[in-house]
N, C-alpha and C positions, 0 to 999 in steps of 0.2 A: 504494499500499499504506500503510495507516494504522497507527499505533502501537497496540498492544493496551492497552486501557483498564486502568489500575491494575496493570499487570504487575509493577512494581517492589514495590508493596505486597504482592502475592501471593507473589513470589519471596522477599521478606524474611522471611516467616513460614513458609517451607518449609525442609526439610532438604536438598532438592535435587529434580532431575527425577524421581528414583525415587518420590517421593510421588505424582506424577501424570504418567505417561509421556505423556499426550495433551496436556499443557500445554506448548506450544511458542510463547512470546510473541515478538512483534515489538517491538524496542526500537531506540533510536538511540544511537550512540556519540558522546558530546559532549566527550570528552577521551581522549587516548592518550599514554602516556609509556613510553619504553624504560627498563628497569632492568637495568643491567649486573651480571652474575653472574661473579665471578672463578673461572676454572677450570671453568665450566659454561655451558650455553646461556643467552643473555640471555632475559629475560621481559618481558612488556608489561603495564602497568597501564592499565585503561580504566575510564571511568565511563559507565555505561549509563543511559538515561533512557526514561520512558514519556510524557514531557510534563508530568507532575505531580511525580514524585519521581525522583531519581537515586540510584545505588547504586555504590559503589567495588568494582571487580572486578579479577580477574587472568585473563589468557588462559593456558591450559595450553600447554606448549611445543609440542605437536603442531599448534598454531594459528600458530606463528611464521611460517610460510611465507605464510599469508593476509595477515598484517600487512606483510611484506616485499614482497608483490606488490601491495599497495594495496587489497586486497579488504576489509580492516578498516582504516578510516581515520576521521578526524573527520567527524562529521555523517552517516556511512553508516547504513543501516538493516540490522539483522541479525535473523534468526529464531534464537533460542536453542533448540537441540535437546537439549543436555545440560548440566546444571550441578549444582554442589553449593554449599551455604552453610555456611561454617565460622564458629564463634564463637571469637574470640581470648580470651586471658587477661583482657584489659581489659573484656570484655563486648561489644566491637564485632563486627560481622559483616562478612565479606568473601565475595563470590561468586566461585567458580572456574568459568570458562566452559570446558567441555571439548569442546563441539560446537556449531557454528553454521553458517549459510549466508546468503548475500546475499538480502535480502527486497525488493529494488527499487532504483530509481535514487537516487543521493545527492541530497537536496534542497538541499544547499549551505548550509544554515543550520540553527540550532537550533530545534527544534519546542517551543513552549510556554516556560514559565518554571519548570523543575523545581527542587525543593528537596531537600536532603539527607535521605534516609530515616532516616539514623542520628540526626539532630538532631530532626527534626520527626515521626518515626514513620510507620508505614504508614497509609494512608487507610482509613477505615471506609466500606465499600460497603453501601448499603441492601439489605436482603433477605437477610441470612444472613452477610455478611462479619464483622459484629461478633461473632456467635456463634463463628465459626471462629477469629477472632483470640484470643478469651478462652480457647479450648481449646488454643492453642499451634499449633505447626507440625504439622498433622494431614494425612495423606493424604486426598485429596478425590475419589477415584474409587470406583466401585462403583454401587450403586443410589441414585439421587437422585429427589427429587420434581419432577415436571414442572410447568409453570405451570398446568395444568389440574387438578392434584391427584393424578393417577394416577402410578404408578411407571413410569419409562421410563429408558432409557440414553441420556444426553446425547451419548455418543461415537458411537452408532449413528444417532441421529435428529438430528444437527446440521444446521442450515440451510445452504443453499448459499452464503450470504453469509459474511463473515468471522466465524468462530465465536470469535475471540479479542477482537473489539471489543464495543461496547455496542449490538448490534442486537437485543437481547432487548426485546420490546415492553413487558413489564411492568416493566423496569428492575431485576429481581432477578438475582442471581448464579446462573448455571446450575450452578456447582460448589459449591454449599453443601453442608455436611456433613450426612449422615443417620445418626443413631445406629443406625438399624435395618439399615444396609447390611452387606454381607458383609465379612469381615476383609480389610484391605488387604494386598497382596502386597509387603511391605517387608522386605528382609533385615536382620536384627539379630543381634547377638552373643548369647551365652549370658546376658549381663548385661542385655539389652534395648537396648543402645546401637547406633545405626545403623552399618551397615558402610560404611566409606569406601573407594572404589576406589583402587587404587594410583596411577592417573592423577590423582587429586584431592588427593594429599598436598601439603602446602605448609608454609612456615615460619611461617604465621600461626596455626597451630592445632596443639596437641600432644595434644588429646583425641580420638584417633582409634582405631578398631579396623579392622584389615584382615583379610580372610579369603582365604587364599592357599595354594597347593600348593607344596611344596619340590620344586623341579626339579633342584637341585644342592646337594650338601653336601660341603664340603672336609674334609680330614683336619685334626687338631689340629696347629698349629705353635707353636713356642716362640720367644721372643726374649730376648736379654740385652744390655743396653747401660748407659751411664752413669746413665740414669734409673732402672734397675731391670730386672726380668725378669718374664716371665709367659707366658701361652698365649692363643691365639685360634683361632677357626674362623669360617668364613663360609658362608652359604647364599644361594640365589637363590630368591625367591618370585614366583609367577605367579598372578594372579587372573583372574576371568572376563571382565574387560575386555580381556585380552591384553597388559597391561603387566606387566613384571617389575621387580624391585628387588633390589639386593644388600644383605645384612644381615650384621653382623659382631658376634660375642660375644667378650668379654674376660674373662680371669681367672676370678672367681667364677661368672660366667654360663656359662663353659665347663663347669665341674663340674656346674652345675644342669641345663643343657639339652642337652648334647651327646648323651648316651645316649637322652634322651627323644625327640628330633626324628628322624624317619625320612624319607628321600627318597621322594617319590611320594605322601605323605600330606598332607591338608589340615588346617590349624590356624587359629585366631583369634589374632591377635597385637595386643597393645596395650603401652603404656608404653615405647616406644622413643623414641630421640632422632634427629631428622633432621639431616643435614648435606648440603652441596652435594657431589655426586659428582665425583670427578676422572675426567672422561671419557676421559682418556688410558689409564686402566687399568680402566675399567668399560664393559662391553658391554650393560648393561641399558637398557631404554627410559626408565625413570624418571631424572630429573635429580637425584634425591636418593639418598643411602644412609642406612641405618638402623643405629644402634647399640643393641643391647639389653644390659641389665645384669641383675643377679640379682633386681631388684625388678620386672622386666617380667613381664607375664602372657601365657601361651601355653596355649591349651586345644585339644585335638583336636576336629575337626569331621568327623563320619562321612559327611556328605553332600557329596561332592566331585565328583560326576558332571558338573557344569556347567563345570568348569575343565579345559580341554584345551590341550595344547601346540600352539602354532602355528608353522609353519616358513615360510621364504622360500627354497625350494630353488634352488640354481644347479647347472647341469649341470657335471660334472667338466671337460668339453672347454672350457667357457667360463672356467675359472680362469686359464688362461695369458694372458687379456686383461684381468684385474682387477689392481687396484693391490696390491702386497705390504702386509702388516700389516693388511689388512682382515679382517673376520670374516664367515664364510659358513656357510650351512646346506647340507648335501649329503645325498642319499639314494642309497646304493650297496650293492653286494654285497661283503662282505669276502672276497676270494678268496685272500688269503695272510696268514698271521700269522707274523711274525718271532720270533726268539728273545728272551726277556726278558733284558735286560742292564743293566749299571750304568755310569754315566759320572760324572765328577767335574765339578761346576759350576765354571767358571773364576772367577766373582766370589766365591762363598761358600766354595768348596773342599769343599762337601758332596757326599756320594754320592747320586745320583738314579737311580731305577729307570725304565727305558723299554722300550717295545715298539713296533715299527714294523709297521703294517698296510698292505696294498695294497688300495684300494678302487676298484671299477669300477662304471660305470653304463651306460645304454643310449646314451650318446653315443660309445661305443666308446673311451673314454679311462680311464686309471686314474691314481691319485695316491697317493703315500706319506703316511700319516697316523700321527703319533707320539703315543702315549698315555704318561702319566706316572703315577708313584706306584702306588696300589692298583689303579687301572683297568688299568695296564700289567701288574701282577703277575697279575691274573685273566684277562688277555687270551686266552691259549691255550685256556682252557676256555670262556670267554664267546663267542668268535667262531669256534668250530669249526663245520665243515660249511657254510661259505659262507652265513651269514645275511644278510638284508636289514637294514641299520642306518641310522638317521637320526642324523647328527652335528650338533649345534646349536652355532653360534658357535665354529667351529674357526678358528684363526688361520692366514691364508694367508701363507706365506713364499716366498722365491725362493732358498732353499738348494738348490743343485743342480737348477735348473729351477723347478718349482712343487711345494710340499709344504705339508702341513697339520699343525697341532699342537694338541693338546687337543681340545676339543669334547665336549659332553655326549652320550654315546651312548644311543640308545634302540632296542632290538632289535624287529624286526617291529612298527613302530608301527601303530596302528589307523587308517590312512588309505588311500584308494583306490590311491595310487601304490605302496604296498607290494606288493599283489597283482600289479599290472602289471609291476613290476620283477622279481618272483619268476618270473612266467611267461616273461618275456624271457630271463632267465638260464637257466631250464630248457630252453627251445627253442633258443636261439642263443648267448646270451652266453658260456657256458663252452666253446663250440666254436670261437670266433673269436678272433683275435689282436687285442688292444687296443693303443692308443698310450699310452705312458707319458709323463706330464708330469714325472716325477721322475727325472732322469738320474743323480743322485748323492745321497749323504747322509753324515752323520757317524755314527760309532759302529758297533757290531756289529749286524747284523740287516738292513741294507739290501741290496738286490739289484741286480746290474748288468742294465741293459736293453740287449740286443744292438742293437736298432734305434736307440738313442740314442747309441751310441758315436761318439767322434770319433777324429781322428789326432793324433799328437804335433805336427805342423806347425800344427794349429788354434790353438795357443797364440799363435804369432806372427801368423798370417794373420787371426785374428779379434780381434787386439789385446786379448787377455784380461789382466785385472789392472789395466786402466787406469781402471776405475770406482771409485767410493767404496767399494762392497762387493766382496768377493772373487768371482771366477768359479769355477765348478766344472765339471769334465768327466771323462768316463770314456774310457779307451783301453787297448788291449792293447799291451804293450811288453816288451822284454827288458833286463835289467841287463847292460850291457857293461863297467861299471867301478864299483867300490865303494871309497871312500876308507877307509883303515884307521886314520887318525889323526883326532883331533878336528877339527871344523870351525874353521877359523882357522889351521891349520898347526901347532898344538901337538901334537907326536906323543909327548910324554913320558907322557901319561896314557891313551892309547887314545881310542876313539871314544865317550866317555861323559862324563857329568858326575856329580859327587857330590851326592846329594840327601839331605834330612833323613830320619833313621831313624824319625821319628814317623809311624805308619801311620794315626793317628786325625786328628781335627780339630785345627788347621786345615790341616795340611801334607799329609797323605795321600801321603808319600813323593814329593812333586813339587817342592818348593822347594829351591833350592840351599843346600848346607851347606859351610862353610869350615873347614879344619883349623886348629886352634889350636896354639900353641907347645908344649903339653903332650900333643899327639897326639890330643886329642878333636876332636869336630866340632860346630860351632855354627851354628844356623839363625837368620837374622835374622827369619824369618817368625813363628815361635813363641817366639823368644828363649829357646830351651833348648839345652843342650849334652849330647851323647850320646858314648858311647865309640866308636861306629862310625857308618858312613853307608850309603846304599843307592845303587848306581850305575845310571844310566839312560842308554840309548842316545841319541845324536844324531849322525846319519850324513848325509854327502853322497854322492850316487851319480849316475851317468849312465845314462839309459835311452833306448832307441831302438826305433823301428819302421821300416817301409820308406819313411817320408816324411821323418823328421827325428830329431834327438837333443835331449835337454834334461837339464839338471841338476835333480835333485829332492832334497828333504830328507825324511829318515825320522826319526821319533821312536820312543820306546821300544816301544810296542805293535806298530808296523808293522815295526821292526827284529827284534823277537823272532819275528814271523811269517816274515819273510825268512830268519832263521837256524834255523828249524825248532824254536823253543822255547828256544834257548840264551839265558840272560840275561846282562846286562852284568856282574853280579857273578862269574859262572862264567867268562866270558871274561877278566876281570881276574885271577882266580886262575891261569889258564893263562899269561897273558902276564907278569904282574909277579912273582907269588909263586914260580912254578915256572920262569919265564923260558923257557917252551916256545914259542918264536916260530913253530915249524913248525905246531903245533896251532892257534895264533892265526891264522896266515895261511890255513890250510886252511879255516877257518870261512868266510872271505870268498871263497875260490876256489870252494868248493862251491856258493855262492849266485850266482856270476857266471854269466851266459848262461842264466839261468832266466827263463821267460816268465810274466808275471802280468797280470791284469786289475786296473787301478788306478783309484781315484777320487782326483782331485787338486784341491787348492785353489790358485788362482793369484791373487796379490796383489802390488802394488807396495810396496816397503819402502825407507826412506831409510837408506843406509849411508854414514856420513860426510856428504859433500855430494853424493853420487851416488844417484840413484834406480834401483833394480834391481827386475826382476820375479822374484818367488820362487815356485817351484812346490813344494808340499808334499803328500805322499801322506797322505790321511786314512783310506783303507781299501784293502786289496789282498787278492787271493785268487789261488791258482795256477789256471792254465787247465785247465778240465774239457774235454778234447778230445772226448769223446763228445757232451757238451752243445753244444760249439762247432760240431761237424760238423752236428748237427741244426739249429742256428740258421742255418748257412750254406745248407743245403738248403732250409729254409723261405723264406729271403730270395731265393734263386735262383728258387723256384717262383713267388713273388709278383712277380718282376721283369717 
């Protein structure tokens, strides 16, 4: 395989392979160097040569594996199938190689004595190359003049020999430009600037325009710290190459663009600033992130039919074999929508809206998927009547088995798998029992899976709590003892602790408040003092089934469920203010020997110098004996 004659000179005067899709030159790699990128994928700088000129280039990150496997190496021959040429602020050009393939055995040495095209310029090729160069980087396909003078298509009538070499008998360039040819098919922005694919973005050029669809748009978030305060939102852009990139807008840009940008529409974007993405928090294919400010330019593009969402679906049954914290695409039927509820984030103390869905596919497995924010608020209406939904980049967790969080939902996507899954559900899916991968979960709205239940003895027999992360399990058990004093043996204040009276940020009635000498209550979290406090339950109890007993801890929400809605403040008034110990004790006696279905978290904790296994109830519900009987009959029939 010979090198394509004057390939570098031709590439140097082009904007990229989109100028002439049939131009796929064969070049030699004469130098390769790894460039380390902190917090992102490394990149590789290569110098490519045609034997006469060489050109400094960069490999796109999707080609890293070819370098690492040795397919791209010093002196190797490559056929360039896709590239773009960017001009930096200094005027120098750099070639971004986005697609290539091996073009033959490695000759083991450099071919020719090439010179730098940046310093010596592109070669002038007789018979039309001079004209093309004077016209700038022009697309060179369409109708051209054949050597005999008649009009012909060089891509249809190419000789059997190497069309990229110099086997043209007249010595003229087959790709010379013809002013009478039809208009070239090159995508440009409204200003006439060529469109840069997201895969071709690089730090060497800031004069780019990308044309992309908004596949995800976040809500506006605010921040406040020592440096100041402001607002931001982010979007994810997808272009026709299948690459996506995360973009963020701050402060004034939020006011200018938030209401203008709509999810699902296509826009032309320019004037953004690139930075290397933190791949720990970024799931997009691009190794960069874009920051837009109020001076950026964004224009609606009404022609977006060529940009389609792509998926890499995984069967739900396969999720249990995948690594936690990975991101997956699934396609399934939303067969259950839980209640919309709120939780308090442990780190920020902020209130978060959530809704748990149960999603099943034709692998006969289902998984719990949690939506957040506005998507959770709209979930009961959005996912009614068991629709087929594609969830893109949902985060896989091991919270109570396997569970998913987030994921950009698309209802009834226009792909063949949608109809197949809908037909399966109508014929068989809704009539058969599935295997649940999510045996437990946190917060309101999760459901107990009868076939995933364990027994109390499983805590010891399966050595739960010995891992770095807590273990979760469901079981049915009876309360046979409930301690009436505070954990730790202090019976002077009952089974509660005193919490801050501030129901807003940052305390949310959760953090401990201490009584001062003047009778007020001071909170170390918000550094405020209030005339009163809020009491919250913290209880130890013993539960048992027919296999074993274990101590469990109950916190405020679970204790109020156990006591049928009685709050710690109400119990305090009965116990302390009225000194009615009989009423206080009766609250505990009434709840003793009641049977519940519980979801528990098991984790080792260090108490003093001793390691103990602690079991905490994160959710509980009274036994529904009608449903329980049906589940038992179903299990017996399947046995």
